Each structure stands twice: as C-alpha cells, then as structure tokens.
C-alpha positions, 0 to 999 in steps of 0.5 A: 674186777669188782662189781663197781666196774659194772655199775659205773658208766665210764668204767663200761664204755658205752650205756646199754642200747635202751639208755642212749638217746636217739636223735629226732632224725635218726628214724629218717636217716634209717628211712632214707637208708632203706630207700637208698638200698631198695633203690640199689637193689631195684637199679641192679635187678634192672641192670641184670634184667637188661643184660639178660636181655641182650643175651637173649636177643644175641642169641635169637639173632644168631639163630635167626641168622644160622636158620635163614642160612640153611633155609636158603641152602635147602631151597637152592638144593631144591631147585639145583635137584630139579634143574638136574632132573629136568636136564636128565629128562631131556630139557635144554640148560636154557629151559632148565634155567628159566624154570628154576628161574621162574620158580625162584620168582614164584617163592619170592612173590608168595613170601611178598604177599605175605610180608605185605599184611605185617605193614598194613599200617605205617610205623608209628601210626597209633603215636601220631594219632595220639600226637596230632589229636585235639584235645578233649573238648576242642573237638569239632563234631561233624 
C-alpha cells in the first residue's frame, strides 16, 4: 500500500478517536450506563447476601432442633436414672413416678419463670406507640 492510503479517511475506515465527533448526550448515556451497572451490582450483592443469610438461618434452625433433642434426651436419661436409683432404694413405683413427675414440673416452672422476663413488653409496642402518638405541637400538657 502506498502512503496516500493512510492519509485518506475513506481508505482507513473510521477516523481516530480524537477526531470523532461526540454526541451531546454521550456523557449522560455513560452516566446512566454506569448507574445501571452499579445498581445491578448492588442487586446481585443483595441477592447473594440474602441467600447466605437464608442458609445460615437454616443451619441455625437445624442446630437448634438437634440441640433441643439432645438436651431433652439427657434430661429424660437423668430422670430415669434417678427413678431407677430411687426404686433400688426401696421406694415403690408410684412414689418413684411421682418424684420424677414433680422434678419435671419444677424444671418446667424454672424455664417458665426465665421465659416470662423475655415477654415484659407486648410485641411491636414501640411501633404502636409511634403510630398512636400525636403529631408534635398537638400534644396536650397534663
């Protein structure tokens, strides 16, 4: 090829980038494209984070169920061991069963008293206070 082919724009294809005319809307289009990409990335991050949180929640529920089963089994084994020991000491079966039932009721009472403190307030009480509150300035002083 001769040197005139490099100088003639029709023979070169498109002009170099610095000589191309830019549209007035091109910076706005690039901004919107960047915002769209940013929103897409944030949405993907949110979906991945929600999926990870759901998996962690599932593991937490599964572990809680397993721990509960093991604790209940240990409690029952302890009550049965106490019952067998009491029976070996000469107590009758009805007396042993009454002692075991009483022990279970005492354990249930202790758990009930501990859980009672969790429910000091009604659910959503703060939200209900905010909804029922009068707007500022309309409140009546006592």
